[in-house]
PDB file of N, H, CA, C and O in Angstrom:
ATOM      1  N   GLN A   1     -18.796 -81.576 -54.568  1.00  0.00           N
ATOM      2  CA  GLN A   1     -19.423 -80.292 -54.211  1.00  0.00           C
ATOM      3  C   GLN A   1     -18.375 -79.314 -53.907  1.00  0.00           C
ATOM      4  O   GLN A   1     -18.504 -78.190 -54.392  1.00  0.00           O
ATOM      5  N   GLU A   2     -17.343 -79.580 -53.165  1.00  0.00           N
ATOM      6  H   GLU A   2     -17.239 -80.493 -52.771  1.00  0.00           H
ATOM      7  CA  GLU A   2     -16.352 -78.627 -52.717  1.00  0.00           C
ATOM      8  C   GLU A   2     -15.626 -78.121 -54.000  1.00  0.00           C
ATOM      9  O   GLU A   2     -15.359 -76.921 -54.065  1.00  0.00           O
ATOM     10  N   VAL A   3     -15.310 -78.898 -54.959  1.00  0.00           N
ATOM     11  H   VAL A   3     -15.526 -79.872 -54.907  1.00  0.00           H
ATOM     12  CA  VAL A   3     -14.654 -78.482 -56.151  1.00  0.00           C
ATOM     13  C   VAL A   3     -15.523 -77.461 -56.844  1.00  0.00           C
ATOM     14  O   VAL A   3     -15.045 -76.406 -57.260  1.00  0.00           O
ATOM     15  N   LEU A   4     -16.803 -77.775 -56.968  1.00  0.00           N
ATOM     16  H   LEU A   4     -17.191 -78.633 -56.630  1.00  0.00           H
ATOM     17  CA  LEU A   4     -17.782 -76.823 -57.682  1.00  0.00           C
ATOM     18  C   LEU A   4     -17.861 -75.527 -56.931  1.00  0.00           C
ATOM     19  O   LEU A   4     -17.828 -74.462 -57.547  1.00  0.00           O
ATOM     20  N   THR A   5     -17.961 -75.572 -55.669  1.00  0.00           N
ATOM     21  H   THR A   5     -17.988 -76.437 -55.168  1.00  0.00           H
ATOM     22  CA  THR A   5     -18.097 -74.378 -54.843  1.00  0.00           C
ATOM     23  C   THR A   5     -16.804 -73.472 -55.003  1.00  0.00           C
ATOM     24  O   THR A   5     -16.902 -72.276 -55.278  1.00  0.00           O
ATOM     25  N   THR A   6     -15.601 -74.102 -54.817  1.00  0.00           N
ATOM     26  H   THR A   6     -15.522 -75.074 -54.593  1.00  0.00           H
ATOM     27  CA  THR A   6     -14.425 -73.311 -54.924  1.00  0.00           C
ATOM     28  C   THR A   6     -14.201 -72.715 -56.368  1.00  0.00           C
ATOM     29  O   THR A   6     -13.759 -71.579 -56.536  1.00  0.00           O
ATOM     30  N   ALA A   7     -14.533 -73.555 -57.382  1.00  0.00           N
ATOM     31  H   ALA A   7     -14.892 -74.478 -57.245  1.00  0.00           H
ATOM     32  CA  ALA A   7     -14.340 -73.093 -58.799  1.00  0.00           C
ATOM     33  C   ALA A   7     -15.212 -72.003 -59.057  1.00  0.00           C
ATOM     34  O   ALA A   7     -14.780 -71.037 -59.686  1.00  0.00           O
ATOM     35  N   LYS A   8     -16.500 -72.035 -58.611  1.00  0.00           N
ATOM     36  H   LYS A   8     -16.851 -72.819 -58.100  1.00  0.00           H
ATOM     37  CA  LYS A   8     -17.436 -70.934 -58.859  1.00  0.00           C
ATOM     38  C   LYS A   8     -16.980 -69.714 -58.098  1.00  0.00           C
ATOM     39  O   LYS A   8     -17.094 -68.604 -58.617  1.00  0.00           O
ATOM     40  N   ARG A   9     -16.491 -69.858 -56.947  1.00  0.00           N
ATOM     41  H   ARG A   9     -16.398 -70.760 -56.525  1.00  0.00           H
ATOM     42  CA  ARG A   9     -16.080 -68.649 -56.132  1.00  0.00           C
ATOM     43  C   ARG A   9     -14.960 -67.902 -56.789  1.00  0.00           C
ATOM     44  O   ARG A   9     -14.973 -66.673 -56.852  1.00  0.00           O
ATOM     45  N   VAL A  10     -13.950 -68.666 -57.300  1.00  0.00           N
ATOM     46  H   VAL A  10     -13.940 -69.665 -57.248  1.00  0.00           H
ATOM     47  CA  VAL A  10     -12.777 -67.982 -57.895  1.00  0.00           C
ATOM     48  C   VAL A  10     -12.896 -67.806 -59.385  1.00  0.00           C
ATOM     49  O   VAL A  10     -11.984 -67.259 -60.005  1.00  0.00           O
ATOM     50  N   GLY A  11     -14.006 -68.254 -59.999  1.00  0.00           N
ATOM     51  H   GLY A  11     -14.746 -68.698 -59.495  1.00  0.00           H
ATOM     52  CA  GLY A  11     -14.260 -68.024 -61.426  1.00  0.00           C
ATOM     53  C   GLY A  11     -13.436 -68.913 -62.332  1.00  0.00           C
ATOM     54  O   GLY A  11     -13.234 -68.572 -63.497  1.00  0.00           O
ATOM     55  N   ASP A  12     -12.931 -70.093 -61.817  1.00  0.00           N
ATOM     56  H   ASP A  12     -13.095 -70.371 -60.870  1.00  0.00           H
ATOM     57  CA  ASP A  12     -12.159 -70.975 -62.567  1.00  0.00           C
ATOM     58  C   ASP A  12     -13.091 -72.144 -62.963  1.00  0.00           C
ATOM     59  O   ASP A  12     -13.262 -73.098 -62.205  1.00  0.00           O
ATOM     60  N   TYR A  13     -13.666 -72.047 -64.127  1.00  0.00           N
ATOM     61  H   TYR A  13     -13.527 -71.271 -64.743  1.00  0.00           H
ATOM     62  CA  TYR A  13     -14.751 -73.093 -64.468  1.00  0.00           C
ATOM     63  C   TYR A  13     -14.240 -74.398 -65.018  1.00  0.00           C
ATOM     64  O   TYR A  13     -14.989 -75.374 -65.064  1.00  0.00           O
ATOM     65  N   THR A  14     -13.008 -74.452 -65.432  1.00  0.00           N
ATOM     66  H   THR A  14     -12.400 -73.659 -65.395  1.00  0.00           H
ATOM     67  CA  THR A  14     -12.537 -75.653 -66.001  1.00  0.00           C
ATOM     68  C   THR A  14     -12.566 -76.835 -65.037  1.00  0.00           C
ATOM     69  O   THR A  14     -13.047 -77.907 -65.402  1.00  0.00           O
ATOM     70  N   PRO A  15     -12.040 -76.657 -63.760  1.00  0.00           N
ATOM     71  CA  PRO A  15     -12.253 -77.723 -62.779  1.00  0.00           C
ATOM     72  C   PRO A  15     -13.683 -78.043 -62.354  1.00  0.00           C
ATOM     73  O   PRO A  15     -14.012 -79.149 -61.926  1.00  0.00           O
ATOM     74  N   ALA A  16     -14.514 -77.009 -62.498  1.00  0.00           N
ATOM     75  H   ALA A  16     -14.247 -76.111 -62.847  1.00  0.00           H
ATOM     76  CA  ALA A  16     -15.948 -77.249 -62.169  1.00  0.00           C
ATOM     77  C   ALA A  16     -16.563 -78.207 -63.176  1.00  0.00           C
ATOM     78  O   ALA A  16     -17.224 -79.175 -62.801  1.00  0.00           O
ATOM     79  N   PHE A  17     -16.333 -77.918 -64.523  1.00  0.00           N
ATOM     80  H   PHE A  17     -15.796 -77.131 -64.828  1.00  0.00           H
ATOM     81  CA  PHE A  17     -16.929 -78.722 -65.463  1.00  0.00           C
ATOM     82  C   PHE A  17     -16.295 -80.111 -65.453  1.00  0.00           C
ATOM     83  O   PHE A  17     -16.990 -81.086 -65.740  1.00  0.00           O
ATOM     84  N   ALA A  18     -14.949 -80.250 -65.120  1.00  0.00           N
ATOM     85  H   ALA A  18     -14.385 -79.458 -64.886  1.00  0.00           H
ATOM     86  CA  ALA A  18     -14.319 -81.476 -64.998  1.00  0.00           C
ATOM     87  C   ALA A  18     -14.957 -82.316 -63.941  1.00  0.00           C
ATOM     88  O   ALA A  18     -15.180 -83.512 -64.128  1.00  0.00           O
ATOM     89  N   ALA A  19     -15.265 -81.666 -62.780  1.00  0.00           N
ATOM     90  H   ALA A  19     -15.084 -80.695 -62.628  1.00  0.00           H
ATOM     91  CA  ALA A  19     -15.938 -82.399 -61.642  1.00  0.00           C
ATOM     92  C   ALA A  19     -17.264 -82.861 -62.095  1.00  0.00           C
ATOM     93  O   ALA A  19     -17.601 -84.011 -61.813  1.00  0.00           O
ATOM     94  N   ILE A  20     -18.069 -82.078 -62.779  1.00  0.00           N
ATOM     95  H   ILE A  20     -17.795 -81.144 -63.008  1.00  0.00           H
ATOM     96  CA  ILE A  20     -19.353 -82.519 -63.265  1.00  0.00           C
ATOM     97  C   ILE A  20     -19.192 -83.683 -64.227  1.00  0.00           C
ATOM     98  O   ILE A  20     -19.947 -84.655 -64.186  1.00  0.00           O
ATOM     99  N   GLY A  21     -18.160 -83.562 -65.122  1.00  0.00           N
ATOM    100  H   GLY A  21     -17.547 -82.773 -65.155  1.00  0.00           H
ATOM    101  CA  GLY A  21     -17.944 -84.654 -66.038  1.00  0.00           C
ATOM    102  C   GLY A  21     -17.582 -85.992 -65.355  1.00  0.00           C
ATOM    103  O   GLY A  21     -17.911 -87.066 -65.859  1.00  0.00           O
ATOM    104  N   GLN A  22     -16.919 -85.904 -64.234  1.00  0.00           N
ATOM    105  H   GLN A  22     -16.652 -85.032 -63.824  1.00  0.00           H
ATOM    106  CA  GLN A  22     -16.576 -87.184 -63.537  1.00  0.00           C
ATOM    107  C   GLN A  22     -17.795 -87.812 -62.887  1.00  0.00           C
ATOM    108  O   GLN A  22     -17.805 -89.007 -62.591  1.00  0.00           O
ATOM    109  N   LEU A  23     -18.846 -86.987 -62.661  1.00  0.00           N
ATOM    110  H   LEU A  23     -18.839 -86.016 -62.902  1.00  0.00           H
ATOM    111  CA  LEU A  23     -20.040 -87.473 -62.066  1.00  0.00           C
ATOM    112  C   LEU A  23     -20.999 -88.078 -63.038  1.00  0.00           C
ATOM    113  O   LEU A  23     -21.901 -88.813 -62.636  1.00  0.00           O
ATOM    114  N   LEU A  24     -20.840 -87.795 -64.304  1.00  0.00           N
ATOM    115  H   LEU A  24     -20.108 -87.198 -64.631  1.00  0.00           H
ATOM    116  CA  LEU A  24     -21.811 -88.223 -65.324  1.00  0.00           C
ATOM    117  C   LEU A  24     -21.992 -89.750 -65.345  1.00  0.00           C
ATOM    118  O   LEU A  24     -23.142 -90.177 -65.456  1.00  0.00           O
ATOM    119  N   PRO A  25     -20.999 -90.587 -65.251  1.00  0.00           N
ATOM    120  CA  PRO A  25     -21.240 -92.058 -65.138  1.00  0.00           C
ATOM    121  C   PRO A  25     -22.040 -92.406 -63.969  1.00  0.00           C
ATOM    122  O   PRO A  25     -22.873 -93.309 -64.057  1.00  0.00           O
ATOM    123  N   VAL A  26     -21.854 -91.758 -62.867  1.00  0.00           N
ATOM    124  H   VAL A  26     -21.178 -91.025 -62.795  1.00  0.00           H
ATOM    125  CA  VAL A  26     -22.597 -92.038 -61.611  1.00  0.00           C
ATOM    126  C   VAL A  26     -23.962 -91.680 -61.870  1.00  0.00           C
ATOM    127  O   VAL A  26     -24.852 -92.490 -61.613  1.00  0.00           O
ATOM    128  N   PHE A  27     -24.248 -90.437 -62.400  1.00  0.00           N
ATOM    129  H   PHE A  27     -23.524 -89.779 -62.609  1.00  0.00           H
ATOM    130  CA  PHE A  27     -25.659 -90.028 -62.674  1.00  0.00           C
ATOM    131  C   PHE A  27     -26.302 -90.984 -63.603  1.00  0.00           C
ATOM    132  O   PHE A  27     -27.412 -91.436 -63.322  1.00  0.00           O
ATOM    133  N   ALA A  28     -25.690 -91.326 -64.686  1.00  0.00           N
ATOM    134  H   ALA A  28     -24.788 -90.959 -64.915  1.00  0.00           H
ATOM    135  CA  ALA A  28     -26.236 -92.307 -65.606  1.00  0.00           C
ATOM    136  C   ALA A  28     -26.657 -93.565 -65.079  1.00  0.00           C
ATOM    137  O   ALA A  28     -27.747 -94.056 -65.372  1.00  0.00           O
ATOM    138  N   ARG A  29     -25.760 -94.152 -64.245  1.00  0.00           N
ATOM    139  H   ARG A  29     -24.874 -93.753 -64.007  1.00  0.00           H
ATOM    140  CA  ARG A  29     -26.046 -95.422 -63.584  1.00  0.00           C
ATOM    141  C   ARG A  29     -27.187 -95.300 -62.631  1.00  0.00           C
ATOM    142  O   ARG A  29     -28.025 -96.196 -62.539  1.00  0.00           O
ATOM    143  N   TRP A  30     -27.238 -94.147 -61.880  1.00  0.00           N
ATOM    144  H   TRP A  30     -26.557 -93.418 -61.955  1.00  0.00           H
ATOM    145  CA  TRP A  30     -28.331 -93.848 -60.976  1.00  0.00           C
ATOM    146  C   TRP A  30     -29.720 -93.839 -61.663  1.00  0.00           C
ATOM    147  O   TRP A  30     -30.692 -94.459 -61.229  1.00  0.00           O
ATOM    148  N   PHE A  31     -29.715 -93.087 -62.757  1.00  0.00           N
ATOM    149  H   PHE A  31     -28.926 -92.584 -63.110  1.00  0.00           H
ATOM    150  CA  PHE A  31     -30.968 -93.005 -63.425  1.00  0.00           C
ATOM    151  C   PHE A  31     -31.443 -94.298 -64.106  1.00  0.00           C
ATOM    152  O   PHE A  31     -32.635 -94.601 -64.152  1.00  0.00           O
ATOM    153  N   VAL A  32     -30.492 -95.023 -64.617  1.00  0.00           N
ATOM    154  H   VAL A  32     -29.523 -94.776 -64.580  1.00  0.00           H
ATOM    155  CA  VAL A  32     -30.815 -96.327 -65.336  1.00  0.00           C
ATOM    156  C   VAL A  32     -31.160 -97.444 -64.277  1.00  0.00           C
ATOM    157  O   VAL A  32     -32.181 -98.123 -64.383  1.00  0.00           O
ATOM    158  N   ASP A  33     -30.279 -97.593 -63.279  1.00  0.00           N
ATOM    159  H   ASP A  33     -29.449 -97.042 -63.193  1.00  0.00           H
ATOM    160  CA  ASP A  33     -30.400 -98.670 -62.395  1.00  0.00           C
ATOM    161  C   ASP A  33     -31.262 -98.480 -61.123  1.00  0.00           C
ATOM    162  O   ASP A  33     -31.867 -99.426 -60.619  1.00  0.00           O
ATOM    163  N   GLU A  34     -31.296 -97.245 -60.632  1.00  0.00           N
ATOM    164  H   GLU A  34     -30.805 -96.476 -61.042  1.00  0.00           H
ATOM    165  CA  GLU A  34     -31.926 -97.008 -59.371  1.00  0.00           C
ATOM    166  C   GLU A  34     -33.043 -95.988 -59.404  1.00  0.00           C
ATOM    167  O   GLU A  34     -33.900 -96.069 -58.525  1.00  0.00           O
ATOM    168  N   TRP A  35     -33.121 -95.125 -60.236  1.00  0.00           N
ATOM    169  H   TRP A  35     -32.425 -95.059 -60.951  1.00  0.00           H
ATOM    170  CA  TRP A  35     -34.070 -93.971 -60.129  1.00  0.00           C
ATOM    171  C   TRP A  35     -35.478 -94.488 -60.279  1.00  0.00           C
ATOM    172  O   TRP A  35     -35.802 -95.176 -61.247  1.00  0.00           O
ATOM    173  N   ALA A  36     -36.278 -94.168 -59.358  1.00  0.00           N
ATOM    174  H   ALA A  36     -36.015 -93.609 -58.572  1.00  0.00           H
ATOM    175  CA  ALA A  36     -37.675 -94.466 -59.406  1.00  0.00           C
ATOM    176  C   ALA A  36     -38.296 -93.620 -58.221  1.00  0.00           C
ATOM    177  O   ALA A  36     -37.648 -93.411 -57.195  1.00  0.00           O
ATOM    178  N   LEU A  37     -39.416 -93.204 -58.384  1.00  0.00           N
ATOM    179  H   LEU A  37     -39.942 -93.374 -59.217  1.00  0.00           H
ATOM    180  CA  LEU A  37     -40.149 -92.460 -57.343  1.00  0.00           C
ATOM    181  C   LEU A  37     -41.089 -93.498 -56.630  1.00  0.00           C
ATOM    182  O   LEU A  37     -42.214 -93.776 -57.045  1.00  0.00           O
ATOM    183  N   PRO A  38     -40.513 -94.033 -55.524  1.00  0.00           N
ATOM    184  CA  PRO A  38     -41.311 -95.075 -54.862  1.00  0.00           C
ATOM    185  C   PRO A  38     -42.544 -94.515 -54.167  1.00  0.00           C
ATOM    186  O   PRO A  38     -42.688 -93.309 -53.965  1.00  0.00           O
ATOM    187  N   ASP A  39     -43.398 -95.415 -53.820  1.00  0.00           N
ATOM    188  H   ASP A  39     -43.280 -96.395 -53.983  1.00  0.00           H
ATOM    189  CA  ASP A  39     -44.551 -95.003 -53.054  1.00  0.00           C
ATOM    190  C   ASP A  39     -44.261 -94.499 -51.654  1.00  0.00           C
ATOM    191  O   ASP A  39     -45.011 -93.709 -51.081  1.00  0.00           O
ATOM    192  N   GLU A  40     -43.155 -94.980 -51.126  1.00  0.00           N
ATOM    193  H   GLU A  40     -42.546 -95.622 -51.592  1.00  0.00           H
ATOM    194  CA  GLU A  40     -42.807 -94.531 -49.733  1.00  0.00           C
ATOM    195  C   GLU A  40     -42.346 -93.135 -49.744  1.00  0.00           C
ATOM    196  O   GLU A  40     -41.319 -92.803 -50.335  1.00  0.00           O
ATOM    197  N   LEU A  41     -43.138 -92.266 -49.058  1.00  0.00           N
ATOM    198  H   LEU A  41     -43.972 -92.535 -48.578  1.00  0.00           H
ATOM    199  CA  LEU A  41     -43.031 -90.872 -49.133  1.00  0.00           C
ATOM    200  C   LEU A  41     -41.658 -90.344 -48.696  1.00  0.00           C
ATOM    201  O   LEU A  41     -41.153 -89.408 -49.315  1.00  0.00           O
ATOM    202  N   GLY A  42     -41.049 -90.900 -47.672  1.00  0.00           N
ATOM    203  H   GLY A  42     -41.460 -91.661 -47.169  1.00  0.00           H
ATOM    204  CA  GLY A  42     -39.784 -90.468 -47.159  1.00  0.00           C
ATOM    205  C   GLY A  42     -38.693 -90.664 -48.195  1.00  0.00           C
ATOM    206  O   GLY A  42     -37.857 -89.783 -48.400  1.00  0.00           O
ATOM    207  N   VAL A  43     -38.700 -91.811 -48.844  1.00  0.00           N
ATOM    208  H   VAL A  43     -39.379 -92.526 -48.678  1.00  0.00           H
ATOM    209  CA  VAL A  43     -37.621 -92.147 -49.832  1.00  0.00           C
ATOM    210  C   VAL A  43     -37.878 -91.266 -51.058  1.00  0.00           C
ATOM    211  O   VAL A  43     -36.915 -90.771 -51.643  1.00  0.00           O
ATOM    212  N   ARG A  44     -39.086 -91.055 -51.459  1.00  0.00           N
ATOM    213  H   ARG A  44     -39.868 -91.457 -50.984  1.00  0.00           H
ATOM    214  CA  ARG A  44     -39.437 -90.194 -52.583  1.00  0.00           C
ATOM    215  C   ARG A  44     -38.895 -88.760 -52.332  1.00  0.00           C
ATOM    216  O   ARG A  44     -38.192 -88.183 -53.162  1.00  0.00           O
ATOM    217  N   GLU A  45     -39.244 -88.238 -51.186  1.00  0.00           N
ATOM    218  H   GLU A  45     -39.814 -88.706 -50.512  1.00  0.00           H
ATOM    219  CA  GLU A  45     -38.807 -86.851 -50.821  1.00  0.00           C
ATOM    220  C   GLU A  45     -37.307 -86.698 -50.828  1.00  0.00           C
ATOM    221  O   GLU A  45     -36.778 -85.696 -51.308  1.00  0.00           O
ATOM    222  N   HIS A  46     -36.599 -87.720 -50.280  1.00  0.00           N
ATOM    223  H   HIS A  46     -37.029 -88.534 -49.890  1.00  0.00           H
ATOM    224  CA  HIS A  46     -35.181 -87.699 -50.221  1.00  0.00           C
ATOM    225  C   HIS A  46     -34.607 -87.628 -51.575  1.00  0.00           C
ATOM    226  O   HIS A  46     -33.736 -86.795 -51.823  1.00  0.00           O
ATOM    227  N   ARG A  47     -35.052 -88.472 -52.489  1.00  0.00           N
ATOM    228  H   ARG A  47     -35.760 -89.149 -52.287  1.00  0.00           H
ATOM    229  CA  ARG A  47     -34.539 -88.518 -53.837  1.00  0.00           C
ATOM    230  C   ARG A  47     -34.847 -87.178 -54.623  1.00  0.00           C
ATOM    231  O   ARG A  47     -34.025 -86.724 -55.419  1.00  0.00           O
ATOM    232  N   LEU A  48     -35.964 -86.610 -54.392  1.00  0.00           N
ATOM    233  H   LEU A  48     -36.632 -86.978 -53.745  1.00  0.00           H
ATOM    234  CA  LEU A  48     -36.260 -85.329 -55.020  1.00  0.00           C
ATOM    235  C   LEU A  48     -35.486 -84.235 -54.492  1.00  0.00           C
ATOM    236  O   LEU A  48     -35.107 -83.343 -55.252  1.00  0.00           O
ATOM    237  N   ARG A  49     -35.198 -84.217 -53.182  1.00  0.00           N
ATOM    238  H   ARG A  49     -35.506 -84.941 -52.565  1.00  0.00           H
ATOM    239  CA  ARG A  49     -34.289 -83.232 -52.572  1.00  0.00           C
ATOM    240  C   ARG A  49     -32.886 -83.392 -53.116  1.00  0.00           C
ATOM    241  O   ARG A  49     -32.227 -82.391 -53.395  1.00  0.00           O
ATOM    242  N   LEU A  50     -32.410 -84.597 -53.275  1.00  0.00           N
ATOM    243  H   LEU A  50     -32.945 -85.411 -53.048  1.00  0.00           H
ATOM    244  CA  LEU A  50     -31.119 -84.849 -53.822  1.00  0.00           C
ATOM    245  C   LEU A  50     -30.962 -84.330 -55.236  1.00  0.00           C
ATOM    246  O   LEU A  50     -29.978 -83.668 -55.565  1.00  0.00           O
ATOM    247  N   MET A  51     -31.984 -84.653 -56.101  1.00  0.00           N
ATOM    248  H   MET A  51     -32.783 -85.191 -55.833  1.00  0.00           H
ATOM    249  CA  MET A  51     -31.937 -84.194 -57.471  1.00  0.00           C
ATOM    250  C   MET A  51     -32.032 -82.626 -57.530  1.00  0.00           C
ATOM    251  O   MET A  51     -31.404 -82.002 -58.385  1.00  0.00           O
ATOM    252  N   ASN A  52     -32.788 -82.038 -56.654  1.00  0.00           N
ATOM    253  H   ASN A  52     -33.299 -82.545 -55.960  1.00  0.00           H
ATOM    254  CA  ASN A  52     -32.801 -80.601 -56.601  1.00  0.00           C
ATOM    255  C   ASN A  52     -31.411 -79.975 -56.250  1.00  0.00           C
ATOM    256  O   ASN A  52     -30.961 -79.010 -56.867  1.00  0.00           O
ATOM    257  N   ALA A  53     -30.770 -80.585 -55.229  1.00  0.00           N
ATOM    258  H   ALA A  53     -31.136 -81.369 -54.728  1.00  0.00           H
ATOM    259  CA  ALA A  53     -29.452 -80.090 -54.846  1.00  0.00           C
ATOM    260  C   ALA A  53     -28.414 -80.255 -56.018  1.00  0.00           C
ATOM    261  O   ALA A  53     -27.599 -79.362 -56.250  1.00  0.00           O
ATOM    262  N   ILE A  54     -28.460 -81.348 -56.706  1.00  0.00           N
ATOM    263  H   ILE A  54     -29.122 -82.073 -56.517  1.00  0.00           H
ATOM    264  CA  ILE A  54     -27.592 -81.540 -57.849  1.00  0.00           C
ATOM    265  C   ILE A  54     -27.903 -80.559 -58.927  1.00  0.00           C
ATOM    266  O   ILE A  54     -26.997 -79.929 -59.473  1.00  0.00           O
ATOM    267  N   SER A  55     -29.142 -80.412 -59.247  1.00  0.00           N
ATOM    268  H   SER A  55     -29.878 -80.924 -58.804  1.00  0.00           H
ATOM    269  CA  SER A  55     -29.569 -79.430 -60.273  1.00  0.00           C
ATOM    270  C   SER A  55     -29.212 -78.008 -59.896  1.00  0.00           C
ATOM    271  O   SER A  55     -28.814 -77.254 -60.784  1.00  0.00           O
ATOM    272  N   THR A  56     -29.317 -77.604 -58.709  1.00  0.00           N
ATOM    273  H   THR A  56     -29.641 -78.217 -57.988  1.00  0.00           H
ATOM    274  CA  THR A  56     -28.987 -76.277 -58.262  1.00  0.00           C
ATOM    275  C   THR A  56     -27.489 -76.065 -58.362  1.00  0.00           C
ATOM    276  O   THR A  56     -27.059 -75.029 -58.870  1.00  0.00           O
ATOM    277  N   SER A  57     -26.707 -76.969 -57.915  1.00  0.00           N
ATOM    278  H   SER A  57     -27.056 -77.811 -57.502  1.00  0.00           H
ATOM    279  CA  SER A  57     -25.231 -76.866 -58.039  1.00  0.00           C
ATOM    280  C   SER A  57     -24.768 -76.768 -59.422  1.00  0.00           C
ATOM    281  O   SER A  57     -23.914 -75.935 -59.726  1.00  0.00           O
ATOM    282  N   CYS A  58     -25.287 -77.584 -60.295  1.00  0.00           N
ATOM    283  H   CYS A  58     -25.981 -78.261 -60.048  1.00  0.00           H
ATOM    284  CA  CYS A  58     -24.836 -77.583 -61.712  1.00  0.00           C
ATOM    285  C   CYS A  58     -25.387 -76.454 -62.518  1.00  0.00           C
ATOM    286  O   CYS A  58     -24.698 -75.942 -63.400  1.00  0.00           O
ATOM    287  N   SER A  59     -26.638 -76.029 -62.247  1.00  0.00           N
ATOM    288  H   SER A  59     -27.197 -76.446 -61.530  1.00  0.00           H
ATOM    289  CA  SER A  59     -27.281 -75.002 -63.061  1.00  0.00           C
ATOM    290  C   SER A  59     -26.660 -73.603 -62.816  1.00  0.00           C
ATOM    291  O   SER A  59     -26.924 -72.669 -63.573  1.00  0.00           O
ATOM    292  N   GLU A  60     -25.854 -73.469 -61.777  1.00  0.00           N
ATOM    293  H   GLU A  60     -25.640 -74.228 -61.161  1.00  0.00           H
ATOM    294  CA  GLU A  60     -25.221 -72.228 -61.545  1.00  0.00           C
ATOM    295  C   GLU A  60     -24.095 -72.024 -62.578  1.00  0.00           C
ATOM    296  O   GLU A  60     -23.647 -70.898 -62.794  1.00  0.00           O
ATOM    297  N   LEU A  61     -23.659 -73.081 -63.192  1.00  0.00           N
ATOM    298  H   LEU A  61     -24.024 -73.996 -63.016  1.00  0.00           H
ATOM    299  CA  LEU A  61     -22.589 -73.078 -64.162  1.00  0.00           C
ATOM    300  C   LEU A  61     -23.119 -73.029 -65.607  1.00  0.00           C
ATOM    301  O   LEU A  61     -22.578 -72.310 -66.446  1.00  0.00           O
ATOM    302  N   ALA A  62     -24.148 -73.777 -65.877  1.00  0.00           N
ATOM    303  H   ALA A  62     -24.588 -74.361 -65.196  1.00  0.00           H
ATOM    304  CA  ALA A  62     -24.674 -73.901 -67.215  1.00  0.00           C
ATOM    305  C   ALA A  62     -26.107 -74.425 -67.186  1.00  0.00           C
ATOM    306  O   ALA A  62     -26.570 -74.985 -66.193  1.00  0.00           O
ATOM    307  N   SER A  63     -26.798 -74.221 -68.324  1.00  0.00           N
ATOM    308  H   SER A  63     -26.421 -73.766 -69.131  1.00  0.00           H
ATOM    309  CA  SER A  63     -28.137 -74.853 -68.440  1.00  0.00           C
ATOM    310  C   SER A  63     -27.972 -76.245 -69.004  1.00  0.00           C
ATOM    311  O   SER A  63     -28.184 -76.490 -70.192  1.00  0.00           O
ATOM    312  N   LEU A  64     -27.603 -77.116 -68.153  1.00  0.00           N
ATOM    313  H   LEU A  64     -27.430 -76.917 -67.189  1.00  0.00           H
ATOM    314  CA  LEU A  64     -27.310 -78.530 -68.532  1.00  0.00           C
ATOM    315  C   LEU A  64     -28.519 -79.252 -69.085  1.00  0.00           C
ATOM    316  O   LEU A  64     -28.373 -80.204 -69.851  1.00  0.00           O
ATOM    317  N   HIS A  65     -29.763 -78.799 -68.693  1.00  0.00           N
ATOM    318  H   HIS A  65     -29.882 -78.026 -68.070  1.00  0.00           H
ATOM    319  CA  HIS A  65     -30.898 -79.455 -69.215  1.00  0.00           C
ATOM    320  C   HIS A  65     -31.024 -79.363 -70.733  1.00  0.00           C
ATOM    321  O   HIS A  65     -31.678 -80.171 -71.393  1.00  0.00           O
ATOM    322  N   LEU A  66     -30.378 -78.362 -71.228  1.00  0.00           N
ATOM    323  H   LEU A  66     -29.847 -77.706 -70.691  1.00  0.00           H
ATOM    324  CA  LEU A  66     -30.381 -78.173 -72.765  1.00  0.00           C
ATOM    325  C   LEU A  66     -29.665 -79.264 -73.524  1.00  0.00           C
ATOM    326  O   LEU A  66     -29.931 -79.491 -74.704  1.00  0.00           O
ATOM    327  N   LEU A  67     -28.725 -79.961 -72.822  1.00  0.00           N
ATOM    328  H   LEU A  67     -28.510 -79.777 -71.863  1.00  0.00           H
ATOM    329  CA  LEU A  67     -28.007 -81.024 -73.405  1.00  0.00           C
ATOM    330  C   LEU A  67     -28.921 -82.221 -73.773  1.00  0.00           C
ATOM    331  O   LEU A  67     -28.603 -82.980 -74.688  1.00  0.00           O
ATOM    332  N   ALA A  68     -29.999 -82.376 -73.093  1.00  0.00           N
ATOM    333  H   ALA A  68     -30.257 -81.760 -72.350  1.00  0.00           H
ATOM    334  CA  ALA A  68     -30.901 -83.505 -73.266  1.00  0.00           C
ATOM    335  C   ALA A  68     -31.767 -83.279 -74.522  1.00  0.00           C
ATOM    336  O   ALA A  68     -32.416 -84.221 -74.975  1.00  0.00           O
ATOM    337  N   ARG A  69     -31.796 -82.184 -75.041  1.00  0.00           N
ATOM    338  H   ARG A  69     -31.268 -81.418 -74.673  1.00  0.00           H
ATOM    339  CA  ARG A  69     -32.685 -81.919 -76.192  1.00  0.00           C
ATOM    340  C   ARG A  69     -32.154 -82.340 -77.460  1.00  0.00           C
ATOM    341  O   ARG A  69     -32.807 -82.171 -78.490  1.00  0.00           O
TER     342      ARG A  69
END
């Protein structure tokens, strides 16, 4: 998060995209192995807040959702 914030602030996007790239294996594993919206409301809300935070941080750099199309 710190790398993304700093890179966006100074307009140096190469390290920002590199930081996102380093997280891709973590995201992939999370979605494949762990992602589920459980019935337990607290856990569900926490996971949705986390995904929203990730989406907000990354979407300030690019429309990454377009890569899934």
